[in-house]
MIKOL-684734 format. One record per residue (C-alpha): residue in one letter; x, y, z. Coordinates in pm, whole numbers, padded with zeros to 5 digits, m for minus. Layout:
<nodes>
NODE,res,px,py,pz
NODE,a,X,Y,Z $
...
</nodes>
This chain:
<nodes>
NODE,res,px,py,pz
NODE,x,00000,00000,00000 $
NODE,x,00140,00339,m00093 $
NODE,x,00096,00633,00136 $
NODE,x,m00123,00925,00036 $
NODE,x,00142,01193,00076 $
NODE,x,00479,01276,00225 $
NODE,x,00438,01486,00538 $
NODE,x,00696,01765,00551 $
NODE,x,00765,02018,00823 $
NODE,x,00972,02337,00800 $
NODE,x,01089,02535,01101 $
NODE,x,01215,02876,00986 $
NODE,x,01173,03221,01142 $
NODE,x,01189,03401,00804 $
NODE,x,00836,03453,00668 $
NODE,x,00961,03496,00308 $
NODE,x,01157,03169,00327 $
NODE,x,00850,02987,00460 $
NODE,x,00640,03130,00175 $
NODE,x,00894,03034,m00096 $
NODE,x,00918,02687,00055 $
NODE,x,00542,02625,00055 $
NODE,x,00502,02785,m00291 $
NODE,x,00774,02557,m00429 $
NODE,x,00594,02248,m00300 $
NODE,x,00265,02380,m00440 $
NODE,x,00426,02387,m00786 $
NODE,x,00597,02049,m00761 $
NODE,x,00405,01747,m00881 $
NODE,x,00483,01553,m00564 $
NODE,x,00206,01458,m00324 $
NODE,x,00307,01637,m00006 $
NODE,x,00149,01799,00294 $
NODE,x,00361,02086,00426 $
NODE,x,00337,02250,00767 $
NODE,x,00558,02537,00884 $
NODE,x,00663,02669,01223 $
NODE,x,00805,03012,01307 $
NODE,x,01076,02901,01550 $
NODE,x,01232,02604,01720 $
NODE,x,01026,02630,02038 $
NODE,x,00701,02617,01839 $
NODE,x,00834,02318,01644 $
NODE,x,00937,02122,01953 $
NODE,x,00606,02199,02128 $
NODE,x,00427,02051,01826 $
NODE,x,00653,01743,01796 $
NODE,x,00626,01670,02168 $
NODE,x,00248,01708,02181 $
NODE,x,00065,01383,02221 $
NODE,x,m00149,01400,01907 $
NODE,x,00106,01539,01664 $
NODE,x,00159,01376,01328 $
NODE,x,00533,01325,01294 $
NODE,x,00685,01437,00965 $
NODE,x,00881,01208,00740 $
NODE,x,01116,01496,00656 $
NODE,x,01190,01793,00879 $
NODE,x,01359,02097,00727 $
NODE,x,01534,02284,01004 $
NODE,x,01675,02637,00986 $
NODE,x,01975,02691,01212 $
NODE,x,01933,03055,01314 $
NODE,x,01597,03093,01486 $
NODE,x,01484,03277,01799 $
NODE,x,01373,03101,02119 $
NODE,x,01533,02769,02020 $
NODE,x,01781,02739,01734 $
NODE,x,01814,02454,01488 $
NODE,x,02108,02292,01669 $
NODE,x,01913,02280,01996 $
NODE,x,01613,02127,01813 $
NODE,x,01839,01873,01640 $
NODE,x,01988,01762,01973 $
NODE,x,01640,01723,02127 $
NODE,x,01512,01530,01826 $
NODE,x,01809,01293,01815 $
NODE,x,01788,01231,02191 $
NODE,x,01425,01115,02173 $
NODE,x,01350,00765,02033 $
NODE,x,00999,00887,01939 $
NODE,x,01160,01085,01656 $
NODE,x,01401,00822,01522 $
NODE,x,01219,00788,01187 $
NODE,x,01227,01160,01103 $
NODE,x,01481,01254,00835 $
NODE,x,01630,01590,00937 $
NODE,x,01740,01824,00661 $
NODE,x,01932,02129,00781 $
NODE,x,01806,02419,00569 $
NODE,x,02019,02726,00624 $
NODE,x,02175,03033,00465 $
NODE,x,02499,02938,00641 $
NODE,x,02759,02739,00454 $
NODE,x,03016,02754,00732 $
NODE,x,03223,02439,00776 $
NODE,x,03162,02465,01149 $
NODE,x,02782,02446,01106 $
NODE,x,02809,02165,00853 $
NODE,x,03041,01965,01079 $
NODE,x,02835,02025,01394 $
NODE,x,02505,01921,01234 $
NODE,x,02664,01615,01070 $
NODE,x,02812,01498,01401 $
NODE,x,02480,01572,01576 $
NODE,x,02292,01336,01348 $
NODE,x,02126,01546,01077 $
NODE,x,02065,01354,00754 $
NODE,x,02147,01620,00497 $
NODE,x,02264,01983,00484 $
NODE,x,02112,02222,00232 $
NODE,x,02228,02577,00179 $
NODE,x,01915,02776,00094 $
NODE,x,01901,02837,m00282 $
NODE,x,01885,03196,m00406 $
NODE,x,01631,03139,m00683 $
NODE,x,01293,02972,m00697 $
NODE,x,01366,02717,m00972 $
NODE,x,01674,02591,m00791 $
NODE,x,01468,02569,m00471 $
NODE,x,01208,02354,m00648 $
NODE,x,01478,02122,m00784 $
NODE,x,01646,02090,m00443 $
NODE,x,01318,02018,m00263 $
NODE,x,01217,01765,m00528 $
NODE,x,01555,01592,m00494 $
NODE,x,01534,01581,m00114 $
NODE,x,01178,01447,m00105 $
NODE,x,01255,01172,m00356 $
NODE,x,01576,01054,m00183 $
NODE,x,01562,00696,m00062 $
NODE,x,01628,00793,00301 $
NODE,x,01690,00440,00419 $
NODE,x,01968,00399,00163 $
NODE,x,02094,00757,00203 $
NODE,x,02133,00733,00579 $
NODE,x,02282,00383,00584 $
NODE,x,02589,00497,00390 $
NODE,x,02612,00828,00570 $
NODE,x,02933,01015,00514 $
NODE,x,03030,01376,00481 $
NODE,x,03038,01359,00099 $
NODE,x,02668,01281,00067 $
NODE,x,02568,01496,00366 $
NODE,x,02609,01833,00194 $
NODE,x,02362,01869,m00093 $
NODE,x,02536,02051,m00375 $
NODE,x,02347,02220,m00659 $
</nodes>
């Protein structure tokens, strides 16, 4: 039995980035349901609530108020309830320090936010169609950073 849709969550404090993200998925011909959160605290409140639907893929911005992406990543990886969530770091930062820290902390992929809409659509399409089981089993730094 195939599932109806891929459930995707984005936590990002930038309203424009959230809008571009949801617009990109609206234009893609992939069956997804997308939910967005304004900051890490709001995201973690949702994930930890009893009736929450857990996403298959979580896009996580690093620089957010209240609770940043690194703090969220640590909480997610420390909780067995979230072990089946693929975490995609989605950030404007391309610093080696951020890439290294999120890799070591257990994120599944690192995406530098694209500057144009068509590239964003391609990147999101690529990420959603990745075979996560295969991708994460051979996890190394070369396939961690998504290059486009």
